C-alpha positions as semicolon CSV with decimal commas, in nm:
position;residue;x (nm);y (nm);z (nm)
1;M;0,016;0,033;-0,009
2;T;0,274;0,243;0,052
3;F;0,406;0,241;-0,278
4;I;0,057;0,331;-0,395
5;R;0,022;0,636;-0,181
6;V;0,377;0,707;-0,282
7;L;0,326;0,668;-0,717
8;S;-0,048;0,890;-0,600
9;K;0,162;1,138;-0,448
10;F;0,415;1,174;-0,773
11;L;0,130;1,182;-1,069
12;E;-0,043;1,502;-0,777
13;R;0,288;1,628;-0,839
14;Y;0,380;1,524;-1,195
15;P;0,029;1,506;-1,357
16;V;0,040;1,288;-1,731
17;P;-0,088;1,396;-1,964
18;N;-0,374;1,216;-2,094
19;P;-0,287;1,073;-2,541
20;F;-0,655;1,046;-2,549
21;N;-0,775;1,370;-2,549
22;Q;-0,934;1,464;-2,829
23;I;-0,726;1,789;-3,050
24;T;-0,918;2,079;-3,171
25;T;-0,846;2,138;-3,549
26;K;-0,838;2,546;-3,354
27;D;-0,598;2,368;-3,197
28;L;-0,371;2,215;-3,502
29;Q;-0,415;2,534;-3,700
30;A;-0,174;2,705;-3,394
31;E;0,008;2,474;-3,399
32;V;0,033;2,459;-3,773
33;N;0,075;2,848;-3,682
34;D;0,392;2,855;-3,461
35;L;0,560;2,589;-3,729
36;K;0,534;2,832;-3,949
37;S;0,678;3,101;-3,808
38;Q;0,988;2,907;-3,632
39;V;1,043;2,809;-4,017
40;H;1,052;3,139;-4,159
41;L;1,238;3,225;-3,895
42;L;1,546;2,934;-3,905
43;K;1,538;3,045;-4,363
44;T;1,608;3,416;-4,286
45;E;1,864;3,307;-4,041
46;V;2,023;3,063;-4,259
47;L;1,950;3,312;-4,557
48;A;2,153;3,577;-4,377
49;L;2,461;3,323;-4,281
50;K;2,475;3,255;-4,686
51;T;2,458;3,604;-4,718
52;K;2,721;3,673;-4,441
53;G;2,915;3,398;-4,659
54;L;2,895;3,606;-4,993
55;E;3,052;3,925;-4,839
56;I;3,330;3,721;-4,702
57;E;3,411;3,584;-5,001
58;A;3,385;3,874;-5,190
59;K;3,566;4,098;-5,004
60;L;3,890;3,772;-5,079
61;S;3,804;3,829;-5,426
62;I;3,892;4,181;-5,405
63;L;4,177;4,122;-5,174
64;D;4,319;3,798;-5,459
65;S;4,265;4,111;-5,764
66;Q;4,434;4,346;-5,535
67;K;4,727;4,091;-5,502
68;A;4,732;3,994;-5,889
69;S;4,735;4,360;-5,994
70;T;5,019;4,510;-5,757
71;S;5,405;4,385;-5,653
72;Y;5,455;4,139;-5,392
73;T;5,597;4,313;-5,147
74;P;5,717;4,163;-4,810
75;N;5,518;4,437;-4,623
76;I;5,205;4,421;-4,760
77;T;4,947;4,225;-4,502
78;L;4,647;4,073;-4,702
79;D;4,383;4,093;-4,397
80;I;4,046;4,157;-4,489
81;R;3,913;4,353;-4,252
82;G;4,100;4,550;-4,428
83;I;3,872;4,619;-4,713
84;P;3,588;4,883;-4,597
85;D;3,240;4,723;-4,566
86;S;3,119;4,997;-4,810
87;D;3,327;4,857;-5,087
88;I;3,032;4,570;-5,092
89;P;2,721;4,667;-5,093
90;K;2,536;4,470;-4,887
91;S;2,181;4,476;-5,016
92;Q;2,329;4,330;-5,301
93;F;2,418;4,010;-5,169
94;P;2,028;3,918;-5,064
95;Q;1,931;4,018;-5,423
96;T;2,231;3,842;-5,646
97;Y;2,162;3,482;-5,323
98;Y;1,801;3,496;-5,516
99;L;1,923;3,561;-5,908
100;F;2,187;3,158;-5,864
101;T;1,865;2,953;-5,626
102;L;1,604;2,996;-5,890
């Protein structure tokens, strides 16, 4: 009998949801809308990461073209932090990425 008492107290403290509860279409629609918003946020985050990757590739390309057009001197260090962000418009990358993914 002690086990049943302990089990009862445990279930009172930590109730288990009933798996046979009926789910309404309103509940399903709310869950679907929640999932849609999460997917939208994830898509936005992935696009931002891909845009950042394209930005880095563009900066590396600029550095490579500068390196090829100038004679090499040992005192020059190639560092992408030296390229100002104004050289590469950030609005250009999402549009370019969109065109490539069509």
